[in-house]
C-alpha positions as a LaTeX table, in Angstrom:
\begin{tabular}{lrrr}
\hline
Residue & $x$ (\AA) & $y$ (\AA) & $z$ (\AA) \\
\hline
Unk1 & $-24.71$ & 22.05 & 2.57 \\
Unk2 & $-22.00$ & 19.64 & 2.73 \\
Unk3 & $-19.98$ & 18.77 & $-0.08$ \\
Unk4 & $-17.62$ & 16.25 & 0.68 \\
Unk5 & $-14.07$ & 15.65 & $-0.56$ \\
Unk6 & $-10.67$ & 15.24 & 0.62 \\
Unk7 & $-7.34$ & 16.86 & 2.00 \\
Unk8 & $-5.03$ & 16.59 & $-1.22$ \\
Unk9 & $-2.12$ & 16.13 & 1.29 \\
Unk10 & $-3.61$ & 13.61 & 4.31 \\
Unk11 & $-7.07$ & 12.73 & 2.26 \\
Unk12 & $-8.68$ & 14.09 & 5.44 \\
Unk13 & $-12.27$ & 14.84 & 4.98 \\
Unk14 & $-13.72$ & 18.43 & 4.45 \\
Unk15 & $-17.18$ & 19.95 & 3.98 \\
Unk16 & $-18.32$ & 23.23 & 2.24 \\
Unk17 & $-18.84$ & 26.25 & 4.42 \\
Unk18 & $-20.07$ & 29.86 & 3.85 \\
Unk19 & $-17.87$ & 33.33 & 4.25 \\
Unk20 & $-20.02$ & 35.20 & 6.65 \\
Unk21 & $-18.80$ & 38.50 & 5.32 \\
Unk22 & $-19.92$ & 37.82 & 1.52 \\
Unk23 & $-21.95$ & 35.03 & 1.51 \\
Unk24 & $-19.73$ & 32.65 & $-1.08$ \\
Unk25 & $-19.54$ & 29.20 & $-0.29$ \\
Unk26 & $-16.73$ & 27.94 & $-0.42$ \\
Unk27 & $-14.96$ & 24.12 & 0.25 \\
Unk28 & $-12.98$ & 24.44 & 3.63 \\
Unk29 & $-10.29$ & 21.75 & 4.66 \\
Unk30 & $-10.63$ & 20.35 & 8.45 \\
Unk31 & $-7.82$ & 20.68 & 10.49 \\
Unk32 & $-6.12$ & 17.43 & 9.24 \\
Unk33 & $-5.49$ & 14.68 & 11.96 \\
Unk34 & $-1.54$ & 14.82 & 11.27 \\
Unk35 & 0.03 & 17.35 & 13.69 \\
Unk36 & 2.09 & 18.56 & 11.25 \\
Unk37 & $-0.19$ & 19.34 & 8.74 \\
Unk38 & $-0.97$ & 22.66 & 8.06 \\
Unk39 & $-2.85$ & 22.41 & 4.67 \\
Unk40 & $-5.73$ & 24.81 & 4.31 \\
Unk41 & $-7.16$ & 24.78 & 0.80 \\
Unk42 & $-10.58$ & 25.99 & $-0.17$ \\
Unk43 & $-11.00$ & 25.16 & $-3.64$ \\
Unk44 & $-8.51$ & 27.73 & $-4.77$ \\
Unk45 & $-9.94$ & 29.97 & $-2.20$ \\
Unk46 & $-8.44$ & 30.75 & 1.35 \\
Unk47 & $-9.62$ & 31.72 & 4.40 \\
Unk48 & $-8.01$ & 34.42 & 6.97 \\
Unk49 & $-8.44$ & 32.63 & 10.52 \\
Unk50 & $-6.32$ & 30.46 & 13.11 \\
Unk51 & $-5.09$ & 27.17 & 11.88 \\
Unk52 & $-6.33$ & 25.42 & 14.71 \\
Unk53 & $-10.28$ & 26.66 & 13.69 \\
Unk54 & $-10.21$ & 25.34 & 10.36 \\
Unk55 & $-13.57$ & 23.13 & 10.00 \\
Unk56 & $-15.39$ & 24.79 & 13.01 \\
Unk57 & $-18.71$ & 26.32 & 11.76 \\
Unk58 & $-17.80$ & 29.88 & 10.37 \\
Unk59 & $-20.87$ & 31.16 & 12.33 \\
Unk60 & $-19.30$ & 30.66 & 15.56 \\
Unk61 & $-18.91$ & 33.57 & 17.47 \\
Unk62 & $-15.59$ & 35.18 & 17.62 \\
Unk63 & $-14.07$ & 33.50 & 14.88 \\
Unk64 & $-12.49$ & 35.57 & 11.95 \\
Unk65 & $-13.78$ & 33.85 & 8.50 \\
Unk66 & $-13.49$ & 35.78 & 5.45 \\
Unk67 & $-13.10$ & 34.52 & 1.81 \\
Unk68 & $-9.87$ & 35.30 & $-0.30$ \\
Unk69 & $-11.46$ & 38.88 & $-1.16$ \\
Unk70 & $-12.36$ & 39.56 & 1.67 \\
Unk71 & $-9.40$ & 38.81 & 3.81 \\
Unk72 & $-7.37$ & 40.99 & 0.90 \\
Unk73 & $-9.61$ & 44.21 & 1.56 \\
Unk74 & $-8.95$ & 43.55 & 5.53 \\
Unk75 & $-5.20$ & 43.47 & 4.55 \\
Unk76 & $-5.39$ & 46.57 & 2.34 \\
Unk77 & $-7.71$ & 48.71 & 4.54 \\
Unk78 & $-10.12$ & 48.89 & 1.60 \\
Unk79 & $-13.67$ & 49.38 & 2.83 \\
Unk80 & $-17.26$ & 47.97 & 2.08 \\
Unk81 & $-17.99$ & 44.25 & 0.65 \\
Unk82 & $-17.81$ & 42.80 & $-2.69$ \\
Unk83 & $-20.61$ & 41.61 & $-4.97$ \\
Unk84 & $-20.02$ & 37.76 & $-5.14$ \\
Unk85 & $-19.48$ & 36.65 & $-9.12$ \\
Unk86 & $-22.47$ & 34.08 & $-9.76$ \\
Unk87 & $-20.08$ & 31.98 & $-11.66$ \\
Unk88 & $-19.40$ & 28.13 & $-11.95$ \\
Unk89 & $-18.32$ & 26.78 & $-8.74$ \\
Unk90 & $-14.50$ & 26.13 & $-8.45$ \\
Unk91 & $-14.94$ & 23.28 & $-6.11$ \\
Unk92 & $-12.54$ & 20.92 & $-6.52$ \\
Unk93 & $-13.65$ & 16.99 & $-6.20$ \\
Unk94 & $-10.97$ & 14.71 & $-5.01$ \\
Unk95 & $-11.44$ & 10.81 & $-5.79$ \\
Unk96 & $-12.42$ & 8.50 & $-2.86$ \\
Unk97 & $-10.14$ & 7.22 & $-0.20$ \\
Unk98 & $-8.26$ & 4.49 & $-2.04$ \\
Unk99 & $-8.95$ & 0.83 & $-0.84$ \\
Unk100 & $-5.93$ & $-1.03$ & 0.41 \\
Unk101 & $-5.39$ & $-4.00$ & $-2.22$ \\
Unk102 & $-6.27$ & $-7.51$ & $-0.94$ \\
Unk103 & $-3.45$ & $-9.84$ & 0.23 \\
Unk104 & $-2.15$ & $-12.11$ & $-2.64$ \\
Unk105 & $-0.01$ & $-15.27$ & $-2.13$ \\
Unk106 & 1.66 & $-18.10$ & $-4.29$ \\
Unk107 & 3.17 & $-21.44$ & $-3.39$ \\
Unk108 & 5.92 & $-21.91$ & $-6.15$ \\
Unk109 & 7.39 & $-25.13$ & $-4.73$ \\
Unk110 & 7.27 & $-27.50$ & $-2.10$ \\
Unk111 & 10.11 & $-29.84$ & $-1.06$ \\
Unk112 & 10.12 & $-32.92$ & 1.18 \\
Unk113 & 12.80 & $-33.91$ & 3.07 \\
Unk114 & 13.00 & $-37.48$ & 5.05 \\
Unk115 & 14.85 & $-38.70$ & 8.39 \\
Unk116 & 15.37 & $-35.15$ & 9.72 \\
Unk117 & 16.40 & $-34.64$ & 13.03 \\
Unk118 & 14.80 & $-31.88$ & 15.33 \\
Unk119 & 15.20 & $-31.69$ & 18.77 \\
Unk120 & 16.40 & $-35.01$ & 19.14 \\
Unk121 & 13.20 & $-36.31$ & 17.32 \\
Unk122 & 12.98 & $-38.02$ & 14.09 \\
Unk123 & 10.60 & $-36.69$ & 11.30 \\
Unk124 & 9.94 & $-35.19$ & 7.75 \\
Unk125 & 10.17 & $-31.38$ & 6.61 \\
Unk126 & 8.19 & $-29.38$ & 3.85 \\
Unk127 & 10.44 & $-26.60$ & 2.53 \\
Unk128 & 8.15 & $-23.93$ & 1.01 \\
Unk129 & 8.83 & $-21.28$ & $-1.51$ \\
Unk130 & 6.23 & $-18.70$ & $-1.69$ \\
Unk131 & 5.20 & $-15.04$ & $-2.36$ \\
Unk132 & 2.74 & $-12.64$ & $-0.82$ \\
Unk133 & 1.92 & $-9.38$ & $-1.48$ \\
Unk134 & $-0.12$ & $-6.56$ & 0.12 \\
Unk135 & 0.47 & $-8.14$ & 3.60 \\
Unk136 & 3.27 & $-6.19$ & 5.33 \\
Unk137 & 3.42 & $-6.18$ & 9.11 \\
Unk138 & 0.43 & $-8.51$ & 9.46 \\
Unk139 & 0.60 & $-11.87$ & 10.73 \\
Unk140 & 0.08 & $-15.12$ & 8.54 \\
Unk141 & 0.34 & $-18.74$ & 8.65 \\
Unk142 & 1.95 & $-21.32$ & 6.25 \\
Unk143 & 0.28 & $-24.86$ & 7.17 \\
Unk144 & 0.26 & $-28.31$ & 6.11 \\
Unk145 & $-2.52$ & $-30.56$ & 6.24 \\
Unk146 & $-2.06$ & $-34.59$ & 5.91 \\
Unk147 & $-3.96$ & $-36.82$ & 4.04 \\
Unk148 & $-4.28$ & $-40.71$ & 3.51 \\
Unk149 & $-3.83$ & $-41.86$ & 0.02 \\
Unk150 & $-7.56$ & $-42.37$ & $-0.16$ \\
Unk151 & $-8.33$ & $-38.66$ & 0.32 \\
Unk152 & $-9.20$ & $-38.93$ & 4.18 \\
Unk153 & $-7.43$ & $-36.54$ & 6.47 \\
Unk154 & $-5.32$ & $-38.22$ & 8.69 \\
Unk155 & $-6.67$ & $-38.33$ & 12.33 \\
Unk156 & $-4.31$ & $-37.54$ & 15.03 \\
Unk157 & $-4.67$ & $-37.71$ & 18.77 \\
Unk158 & $-1.19$ & $-36.74$ & 19.57 \\
Unk159 & 0.18 & $-33.52$ & 20.72 \\
Unk160 & $-2.10$ & $-30.53$ & 20.64 \\
Unk161 & 0.61 & $-28.63$ & 18.10 \\
Unk162 & 0.04 & $-30.99$ & 15.57 \\
Unk163 & $-3.79$ & $-31.56$ & 15.83 \\
Unk164 & $-6.39$ & $-29.29$ & 13.88 \\
Unk165 & $-9.73$ & $-28.30$ & 16.19 \\
Unk166 & $-11.25$ & $-31.33$ & 14.42 \\
Unk167 & $-8.75$ & $-33.93$ & 15.42 \\
Unk168 & $-6.84$ & $-34.05$ & 12.08 \\
Unk169 & $-3.20$ & $-33.99$ & 11.51 \\
Unk170 & $-1.28$ & $-30.66$ & 10.62 \\
Unk171 & 1.79 & $-28.60$ & 10.90 \\
Unk172 & 1.42 & $-24.92$ & 11.04 \\
Unk173 & 3.87 & $-21.64$ & 11.83 \\
Unk174 & 3.33 & $-18.21$ & 11.41 \\
Unk175 & 5.14 & $-15.35$ & 9.41 \\
Unk176 & 4.74 & $-11.67$ & 9.32 \\
Unk177 & 6.16 & $-9.95$ & 6.17 \\
Unk178 & 8.28 & $-6.81$ & 6.60 \\
Unk179 & 7.88 & $-5.34$ & 2.93 \\
Unk180 & 4.73 & $-5.23$ & 0.72 \\
Unk181 & 5.96 & $-7.80$ & $-1.53$ \\
Unk182 & 7.74 & $-10.66$ & 0.33 \\
Unk183 & 9.55 & $-13.92$ & $-0.90$ \\
Unk184 & 10.30 & $-16.69$ & 1.45 \\
Unk185 & 12.51 & $-18.96$ & $-0.28$ \\
Unk186 & 12.83 & $-21.70$ & 2.33 \\
Unk187 & 10.35 & $-21.94$ & 4.96 \\
Unk188 & 10.49 & $-24.87$ & 6.87 \\
Unk189 & 7.65 & $-26.98$ & 8.53 \\
Unk190 & 8.63 & $-30.02$ & 10.58 \\
Unk191 & 6.61 & $-32.98$ & 11.39 \\
Unk192 & 7.47 & $-36.05$ & 13.43 \\
Unk193 & 7.23 & $-39.50$ & 12.59 \\
Unk194 & 5.27 & $-40.33$ & 15.89 \\
Unk195 & 2.43 & $-37.95$ & 14.92 \\
Unk196 & 1.70 & $-40.65$ & 11.92 \\
Unk197 & $-0.17$ & $-43.73$ & 12.17 \\
Unk198 & 1.60 & $-46.99$ & 13.47 \\
Unk199 & 2.92 & $-48.61$ & 10.41 \\
Unk200 & 4.03 & $-47.80$ & 6.81 \\
Unk201 & 1.25 & $-45.95$ & 4.84 \\
Unk202 & 1.14 & $-43.46$ & 1.94 \\
Unk203 & 0.39 & $-40.19$ & 2.39 \\
Unk204 & $-0.24$ & $-36.80$ & 0.74 \\
Unk205 & $-0.14$ & $-33.20$ & 2.09 \\
Unk206 & $-1.83$ & $-29.83$ & 1.07 \\
Unk207 & 0.22 & $-26.53$ & 1.78 \\
Unk208 & $-2.09$ & $-23.20$ & 2.49 \\
Unk209 & $-0.92$ & $-20.10$ & 3.33 \\
Unk210 & $-3.42$ & $-18.17$ & 5.28 \\
Unk211 & $-4.23$ & $-15.05$ & 6.58 \\
Unk212 & $-4.73$ & $-14.00$ & 10.18 \\
Unk213 & $-8.33$ & $-14.64$ & 10.11 \\
Unk214 & $-7.65$ & $-18.11$ & 8.61 \\
Unk215 & $-8.68$ & $-17.34$ & 5.13 \\
Unk216 & $-6.88$ & $-19.14$ & 2.37 \\
Unk217 & $-4.51$ & $-16.91$ & 0.43 \\
Unk218 & $-3.32$ & $-20.12$ & $-1.64$ \\
Unk219 & $-2.88$ & $-23.68$ & $-1.55$ \\
Unk220 & $-0.67$ & $-26.44$ & $-3.09$ \\
Unk221 & $-0.99$ & $-30.30$ & $-3.11$ \\
Unk222 & 2.01 & $-32.25$ & $-2.44$ \\
Unk223 & 3.04 & $-35.53$ & $-4.41$ \\
Unk224 & 2.49 & $-38.63$ & $-2.60$ \\
Unk225 & 5.02 & $-39.85$ & 0.33 \\
Unk226 & 5.58 & $-42.79$ & 2.62 \\
Unk227 & 6.33 & $-42.90$ & 6.20 \\
Unk228 & 6.85 & $-45.61$ & 8.21 \\
Unk229 & 6.27 & $-45.66$ & 12.04 \\
Unk230 & 7.53 & $-47.87$ & 14.19 \\
Unk231 & 5.54 & $-48.64$ & 17.45 \\
\hline
\end{tabular}
């Protein structure tokens, strides 16, 4: 008997029910979960009954469920019942619930600044310009993973905030977009020099935009750079 579709205002699911007076099947909208919603559309037909009872079984004792023709007869005081017209059903099919678009990110450019001081510590900064879409109100993460010139990730046994769970050098910060389409023109990541290898070495970094579950949305490799760390 079920004929699933959705409330055209709030897309709340409804099923088919039968008018207990005339036996005509009608699509009945369940009472919407939105408290202020009073929508009651029945495929072009309307049942007479309390709004709070929409969606309850029409055969439940004490409920007055009528199709529009029966309801009209009650209003005018007419007697008798009408004969249902065996015509093509007027049931309306609404499309399935729309799926939210997946988040998308794009790193446009990365700038590197050296000999930057942050809280009394010398180091370097990555300045990242990126766009992200379909991620309003969700927490994401901008990450920099540092590699040796040979392609091996840089090991780090320093401060926890600059170490991945596997023991490699990284710096990461979170962000939460306020709009469906958001642009960050100067997102900064600071990496102290004392987290690099001692001496002078060549490196490069891979920047990643991740969602809250650690899934990569976009990545970009920087050009090579040299860092000299004094012991």
